[in-house]
VEXGU-152360 format. One line per 2 residues: number of its first residue (from 1); their letters; for each residue x, y, z of C-alpha. Coordinates in Angstrom, 3 decimals. Layout:
NUM = A = X:Y:Z | ... .
***
This chain:
1 = MY = 67.301:104.679:60.828 | 65.486:102.130:62.949 .
3 = AS = 62.070:103.491:62.150 | 63.015:103.674:58.571 .
5 = IQ = 63.942:100.292:58.322 | 60.661:99.384:60.187 .
7 = TR = 58.450:101.189:57.535 | 60.383:99.404:54.596 .
9 = QS = 59.866:95.835:56.466 | 56.158:96.977:56.742 .
11 = KA = 55.808:97.872:53.019 | 57.824:94.864:52.066 .
13 = FI = 55.174:92.608:54.189 | 52.093:94.495:52.910 .
15 = LV = 53.290:93.677:49.725 | 53.855:90.232:49.931 .
17 = ML = 50.406:89.783:51.461 | 48.916:91.645:48.517 .
19 = IS = 50.721:89.214:45.735 | 49.525:86.282:47.962 .
21 = LL = 45.856:87.276:47.348 | 46.263:86.037:43.812 .
23 = LL = 46.728:82.581:45.278 | 45.795:82.212:48.763 .
25 = TT = 44.760:78.876:50.223 | 43.771:78.917:54.027 .
27 = FS = 44.639:75.629:55.812 | 42.757:74.289:58.852 .
29 = GC = 42.115:71.718:61.187 | 38.228:71.730:60.412 .
31 = NR = 36.584:68.599:61.230 | 36.678:66.392:57.637 .
33 = GE = 32.720:66.154:57.690 | 32.438:70.091:58.224 .
35 = TS = 30.195:71.656:55.594 | 30.361:75.289:56.427 .
37 = PV = 33.195:76.932:54.334 | 35.736:79.008:55.796 .
39 = KK = 35.664:82.473:54.467 | 38.539:83.044:51.833 .
41 = NS = 41.908:84.367:52.751 | 40.736:84.390:56.734 .
43 = PI = 43.400:83.040:59.112 | 42.531:79.738:60.504 .
45 = ST = 43.825:78.462:63.884 | 45.600:75.372:63.653 .
47 = RG = 47.119:73.994:66.764 | 47.574:77.351:68.000 .
49 = SS = 48.660:79.055:64.857 | 47.360:80.088:61.627 .
51 = IK = 49.196:78.409:58.411 | 48.809:80.259:55.048 .
53 = VA = 50.542:79.466:51.892 | 50.675:81.321:48.801 .
55 = AK = 52.470:80.830:45.534 | 55.431:83.285:44.781 .
57 = DQ = 55.295:82.529:41.009 | 52.796:82.685:38.331 .
59 = IQ = 50.585:79.671:37.795 | 49.289:77.497:34.927 .
61 = KM = 45.455:77.702:34.392 | 43.919:74.405:34.196 .
63 = SS = 41.171:74.205:31.402 | 40.481:70.472:31.761 .
65 = VA = 40.941:67.689:34.460 | 39.909:63.944:34.506 .
67 = FS = 40.001:60.655:36.430 | 41.339:57.630:35.122 .
69 = KD = 38.828:54.732:35.355 | 40.370:53.157:38.063 .
71 = GN = 40.616:56.797:39.950 | 44.452:56.233:40.605 .
73 = YA = 45.518:59.041:38.031 | 44.265:62.679:37.098 .
75 = LS = 45.009:64.111:33.953 | 45.278:67.992:33.385 .
77 = GS = 45.064:70.087:30.233 | 46.791:73.596:30.450 .
79 = ED = 47.359:76.915:28.986 | 51.219:75.897:28.135 .
81 = HK = 50.034:73.314:25.848 | 50.712:70.451:27.914 .
83 = IR = 48.914:67.465:29.334 | 50.311:66.290:32.250 .
85 = LW = 49.582:62.799:34.243 | 49.229:62.823:37.974 .
87 = DL = 49.396:59.780:40.336 | 46.612:60.374:43.150 .
89 = TS = 48.279:57.927:45.484 | 51.481:60.158:45.840 .
91 = GE = 50.417:63.424:44.411 | 53.107:63.481:42.243 .
93 = LI = 53.509:64.271:38.423 | 54.364:61.018:36.130 .
95 = RI = 54.556:62.423:32.729 | 53.908:65.423:30.114 .
97 = FS = 53.055:65.094:26.901 | 53.924:67.919:24.606 .
99 = GH = 52.906:68.258:21.053 | 50.033:70.710:20.933 .
101 = TD = 50.974:74.226:20.030 | 48.116:76.079:21.699 .
103 = VV = 45.744:75.736:24.704 | 44.860:72.459:25.548 .
105 = TS = 40.955:72.968:25.951 | 39.712:69.132:26.448 .
107 = IS = 41.077:65.672:27.637 | 39.798:62.222:27.824 .
109 = FS = 41.011:59.008:29.109 | 40.077:55.903:27.121 .
111 = PT = 37.457:53.472:28.742 | 39.364:50.341:27.667 .
113 = EP = 42.888:48.753:27.546 | 45.379:49.911:26.312 .
115 = PL = 45.072:52.969:27.935 | 45.003:56.033:25.631 .
117 = IL = 44.574:59.626:25.898 | 42.338:62.091:23.799 .
119 = SG = 43.098:65.927:23.633 | 41.624:68.965:21.795 .
121 = SK = 43.330:72.289:21.617 | 43.133:75.730:20.421 .
123 = DN = 45.701:74.611:17.572 | 42.697:73.176:16.069 .
125 = TM = 43.787:69.319:16.238 | 42.699:66.600:18.298 .
127 = RL = 45.369:64.248:19.204 | 45.755:60.376:20.247 .
129 = WE = 48.316:59.384:23.033 | 49.652:56.249:24.692 .
131 = RN = 49.211:56.727:28.300 | 51.927:54.827:29.792 .
133 = SG = 54.738:55.960:27.138 | 53.411:59.647:26.280 .
135 = KL = 53.953:58.631:22.686 | 51.679:60.660:20.236 .
137 = LY = 49.744:58.002:18.080 | 47.799:60.203:15.734 .
139 = TF = 46.998:63.740:15.164 | 43.311:64.528:13.877 .
141 = DK = 43.206:67.916:12.116 | 40.313:68.110:9.493 .
143 = HS = 38.342:70.834:11.260 | 38.390:74.083:9.129 .
145 = ND = 40.782:76.285:9.537 | 38.379:79.460:7.791 .
147 = NK = 38.128:81.869:10.345 | 34.781:83.064:8.379 .
149 = KC = 33.366:79.760:9.561 | 34.419:80.193:13.081 .
151 = NN = 32.537:83.525:13.550 | 35.856:85.239:12.581 .
153 = LP = 37.331:83.771:15.694 | 40.480:81.539:15.784 .
155 = CL = 39.216:78.038:14.705 | 39.736:75.585:17.544 .
157 = VK = 38.901:71.972:18.628 | 36.768:72.819:21.855 .
159 = SV = 35.827:69.537:23.123 | 36.460:65.969:22.767 .
161 = SF = 35.193:62.633:23.887 | 35.678:58.965:23.663 .
163 = SP = 33.145:56.366:22.927 | 32.118:54.045:25.796 .
165 = NG = 33.830:50.929:23.983 | 36.759:53.340:23.294 .
167 = RY = 36.765:53.011:19.599 | 35.693:56.117:18.254 .
169 = AL = 36.707:59.755:19.370 | 34.370:62.530:18.701 .
171 = SG = 35.549:66.312:18.239 | 33.785:69.573:18.662 .
173 = SY = 35.046:72.778:17.148 | 34.277:76.340:16.585 .
175 = DK = 33.639:75.633:12.774 | 30.295:74.589:14.028 .
177 = TM = 30.856:70.924:13.339 | 31.464:67.775:15.073 .
179 = QL = 33.522:64.766:13.388 | 33.596:61.142:14.514 .
181 = WD = 36.808:59.210:14.018 | 37.354:55.408:13.966 .
183 = IS = 40.639:55.309:16.125 | 41.294:51.648:14.863 .
185 = DN = 42.297:53.186:11.481 | 42.002:57.102:12.141 .
187 = SL = 39.596:57.307:9.469 | 36.947:60.131:9.615 .
189 = KI = 33.479:58.351:9.503 | 30.683:61.209:9.920 .
191 = KF = 30.778:64.754:10.174 | 27.793:66.192:12.096 .
193 = EA = 26.916:69.994:10.426 | 23.540:70.858:12.006 .
195 = NS = 24.970:73.337:14.520 | 24.231:76.925:13.632 .
197 = DT = 27.033:78.286:15.816 | 30.271:77.499:17.205 .
199 = VR = 30.149:73.810:19.152 | 31.337:74.405:22.805 .
201 = TV = 31.028:70.832:23.988 | 30.347:67.162:22.912 .
203 = AF = 29.647:63.794:24.427 | 28.882:60.215:23.804 .
205 = SS = 25.636:58.770:25.522 | 26.261:55.650:27.947 .
207 = PN = 26.408:52.721:27.974 | 26.177:52.163:24.663 .
209 = GN = 27.119:55.199:22.222 | 24.249:55.188:20.213 .
211 = YV = 23.716:58.790:20.575 | 26.019:61.860:20.594 .
213 = AS = 24.983:65.301:22.091 | 26.378:68.839:21.430 .
215 = GS = 26.430:72.155:23.157 | 26.748:75.492:21.241 .
217 = ED = 26.935:78.962:21.420 | 23.519:79.437:19.907 .
219 = KI = 22.122:78.055:23.636 | 20.867:74.868:22.097 .
221 = VR = 21.636:71.309:23.017 | 21.340:68.935:19.925 .
223 = LW = 20.950:65.088:19.972 | 22.243:63.149:17.106 .
225 = KT = 22.423:59.251:16.085 | 25.437:58.285:16.011 .
227 = KT = 25.697:55.908:13.044 | 23.704:58.099:10.794 .
229 = GH = 24.646:61.608:12.051 | 20.941:62.432:11.626 .
231 = LI = 19.720:65.155:14.148 | 16.993:63.890:16.398 .
233 = HL = 16.163:66.651:18.974 | 16.656:70.183:19.678 .
235 = FS = 16.473:71.043:23.309 | 15.882:74.933:23.756 .
237 = GH = 15.651:76.562:26.818 | 18.813:78.121:27.894 .
239 = KG = 19.170:81.742:27.971 | 23.140:81.691:27.344 .
241 = TV = 25.839:79.585:25.549 | 25.875:75.832:26.342 .
243 = NS = 29.539:75.327:28.107 | 28.974:71.440:29.020 .
245 = VV = 26.799:68.755:28.274 | 27.110:64.992:29.458 .
247 = FS = 24.575:61.842:29.319 | 23.512:60.418:32.708 .
249 = PD = 25.056:56.639:33.016 | 21.755:55.045:31.946 .
251 = GN = 21.536:57.133:28.973 | 18.141:58.224:29.354 .
253 = SI = 18.620:62.134:29.932 | 21.249:64.688:29.009 .
255 = LS = 22.770:67.391:31.913 | 23.749:70.727:30.300 .
257 = GS = 25.127:73.748:31.881 | 25.250:77.104:30.293 .
259 = AD = 26.165:80.525:30.772 | 22.859:81.511:31.983 .
261 = KI = 23.957:80.264:35.488 | 21.376:77.112:35.274 .
263 = IR = 21.839:73.532:34.882 | 19.184:71.697:32.924 .
265 = LW = 18.252:67.983:32.634 | 16.313:66.900:29.422 .
267 = DV = 14.768:63.487:28.550 | 16.598:61.778:25.817 .
269 = NS = 13.506:60.066:24.371 | 10.895:62.735:24.645 .
271 = GK = 13.115:66.016:24.343 | 11.359:67.612:27.611 .
273 = LL = 12.905:69.442:30.306 | 12.867:67.546:33.268 .
275 = RT = 14.492:69.273:36.090 | 16.691:72.943:36.559 .
277 = FK = 19.274:73.097:39.003 | 19.658:76.866:40.337 .
279 = GH = 22.469:78.531:42.421 | 25.617:79.344:40.530 .
281 = SD = 25.824:83.382:40.513 | 28.014:83.327:36.985 .
283 = EV = 28.521:80.999:34.351 | 28.256:76.943:34.586 .
285 = YS = 31.160:75.940:32.653 | 31.347:72.146:33.621 .
287 = VN = 28.853:69.568:34.717 | 29.277:66.073:35.009 .
289 = FS = 27.274:63.115:36.699 | 28.443:60.520:39.412 .
291 = QD = 28.819:56.904:37.903 | 25.512:55.739:39.742 .
293 = GR = 23.617:58.526:38.281 | 22.678:59.814:41.730 .
295 = YV = 24.659:63.135:41.922 | 25.476:65.942:39.732 .
297 = LS = 28.430:68.051:40.022 | 28.871:71.422:38.417 .
299 = GG = 31.927:74.255:38.289 | 31.747:77.595:37.378 .
301 = WD = 32.933:81.242:37.102 | 31.695:82.120:40.515 .
303 = KT = 34.922:79.984:41.663 | 32.674:77.108:43.600 .
305 = VR = 32.229:73.715:42.908 | 28.447:72.242:43.753 .
307 = LW = 26.984:69.160:44.552 | 23.357:68.380:43.567 .
309 = DA = 20.731:65.423:44.152 | 19.943:64.258:40.513 .
311 = NN = 16.452:63.209:41.426 | 15.172:66.524:42.960 .
313 = GE = 17.727:69.063:41.962 | 18.488:69.946:45.785 .
315 = LL = 21.635:71.488:46.276 | 23.639:69.338:48.649 .
317 = RI = 27.168:71.080:49.071 | 28.949:74.113:47.795 .
319 = FK = 33.163:73.379:47.864 | 34.798:76.658:48.147 .
321 = GH = 38.403:77.425:47.759 | 39.256:78.359:44.347 .
323 = TG = 40.418:81.945:43.675 | 39.277:81.934:40.154 .
325 = DI = 37.200:80.641:37.430 | 36.615:76.960:37.166 .
327 = FS = 36.748:75.289:33.784 | 36.429:71.817:34.661 .
329 = VS = 34.957:69.237:37.232 | 35.130:65.377:37.236 .
331 = FS = 34.059:62.265:39.287 | 36.200:59.638:40.625 .
333 = PD = 34.603:56.459:39.456 | 33.788:55.465:42.820 .
335 = GN = 31.968:58.732:43.517 | 34.066:59.383:46.621 .
337 = QI = 36.393:61.984:45.117 | 36.042:65.347:43.011 .
339 = LS = 38.610:67.064:40.973 | 38.069:70.582:39.786 .
341 = GG = 40.599:72.601:37.689 | 40.572:76.234:37.120 .
343 = ND = 42.652:79.545:37.303 | 44.504:78.399:40.311 .
345 = GI = 45.263:74.922:39.333 | 43.808:71.598:40.334 .
347 = FL = 41.621:70.855:43.510 | 40.924:67.279:44.947 .
349 = WE = 38.105:67.088:47.052 | 36.121:64.436:49.405 .
351 = HN = 32.784:64.139:48.146 | 31.308:63.954:51.446 .
353 = SS = 33.263:67.165:52.903 | 33.720:70.720:51.462 .
355 = QH = 37.165:70.850:52.530 | 39.695:69.840:49.711 .
357 = IA = 42.221:67.180:50.401 | 45.122:68.590:48.072 .
359 = QI = 45.720:71.536:45.707 | 48.082:70.904:42.616 .
361 = IV = 49.631:73.880:41.106 | 51.948:73.936:38.125 .
363 = FK = 54.271:77.059:37.668 | 55.252:78.780:34.213 .
365 = DD = 58.485:77.351:34.383 | 57.128:73.514:34.381 .
367 = EW = 57.846:73.237:38.451 | 54.864:72.135:40.308 .
369 = VT = 53.966:71.399:43.986 | 50.921:69.495:45.611 .
371 = FM = 50.248:70.696:48.935 | 47.641:69.504:51.854 .
373 = PK = 45.433:71.503:54.120 | 47.729:70.668:57.111 .
375 = GF = 50.629:72.495:55.516 | 53.047:69.702:54.029 .
377 = FV = 53.758:69.287:50.262 | 55.369:67.204:47.757 .
379 = AS = 56.910:69.255:44.747 | 59.439:68.963:41.865 .
381 = PN = 62.897:69.779:42.525 | 62.617:73.638:42.891 .
383 = GG = 58.718:73.627:43.279 | 58.749:74.118:47.311 .
385 = QK = 61.014:77.333:46.810 | 58.183:78.722:45.054 .
387 = LS = 55.904:78.886:48.010 | 55.534:81.142:51.064 .
389 = IW = 54.434:79.340:54.053 | 53.139:81.675:57.159 .
391 = IG = 52.710:80.374:60.355 | 51.051:82.631:63.070 .
393 = GR = 51.833:85.559:60.980 | 55.581:84.901:60.293 .
395 = EQ = 56.750:83.879:56.799 | 59.182:80.541:57.342 .
397 = SD = 62.643:80.996:56.206 | 62.865:77.312:55.324 .
399 = NS = 60.185:75.119:53.539 | 62.177:72.101:53.704 .
401 = PH = 60.466:70.515:57.135 | 57.310:70.899:55.281 .
403 = HR = 58.373:68.723:52.356 | 56.804:65.469:53.368 .
405 = PD = 56.055:63.304:50.603 | 55.329:60.245:53.132 .
407 = KV = 52.687:62.651:54.524 | 51.119:63.347:51.494 .
409 = KE = 50.752:59.672:50.173 | 49.452:58.724:53.785 .
411 = TL = 46.816:61.561:53.431 | 45.676:60.543:50.235 .
413 = AG = 45.646:56.960:51.117 | 43.158:57.630:53.974 .
415 = TR = 40.871:59.569:51.748 | 40.122:57.297:48.852 .
417 = Y = 37.640:54.936:50.890 .
***
């Protein structure tokens, strides 16, 4: 009988470990500047014991993430139709924005006061929110609902962006158009209609917003004049869907990431290809510039976030930790931190280290946890109960000693500068 019990316990242990592989974050006491990534799922010694954390329940996919202009907050858009505002000084959830009726595909913080939020969704709308109250201010719903115009796919708003002065909002849709809105009176100003396929990504130029760019499933990046809607340049060279575009901070170049696994940098004035960034082994789904223009950031379906030198295309660092596809990456305004969102939640990274600072996960029932590489966490009332914490090969029966909001806050404060 004792042998039978042992067998059942062994089988149960193996089952738990297999489930843990769906979301397994290995915590280690690595040096903060270490750039050699730890092998995924391998136990790491921390003061004599290996610490592993796994989610017991299904988690929400994060399709879009963004930093606020002061770097103190983060936005996330997810498959549960919700937008969440996070306090990056404490790791805690501040507010949930509800109203979309399908996956939130894109989010953006306003660059000016009062603080506003823009979101796009598979429900084929773009919505404007008040950040401090969570109030829905306006729903923009003029994109086509005709599936024939959307390549016989459900029509949806795939990408949204604020203009640098915060007055205008841009949306890109599967109906092959972009729409420019004046949010002072919620009026539609211009409809851009020269895309030959579904629009996957849109962006305003910096610092004046005189141009907008779009990336499409037809593998082409397009440059448009904002005030007139006139098409200026076609940037051809990608061999796959263009998933992400962004302007350099000085507005002189456009960065594009594609399903062809390559990132390309284009000259706005001449339309010439300036540089390519190669290294991803699967689709590049999101690209971004640091605000000083020195660095390029990318995330993709190879489960990695990558940091590049914008001037020469050199790969500087690979951030490993995600266990699924990455859909969105973002630089903090000061360039010291990085956000990435994907199938396994949100990761917060230090620019100068491949070790993540924190991981935020949201469960299907809205419970959430922000946990740190040393094993402590802050969570919603029942969020901590949805974690399996293993020390030295043994699952902890009580997670409460690891619930340390003070330690989370202390760690986040220590990584901000």
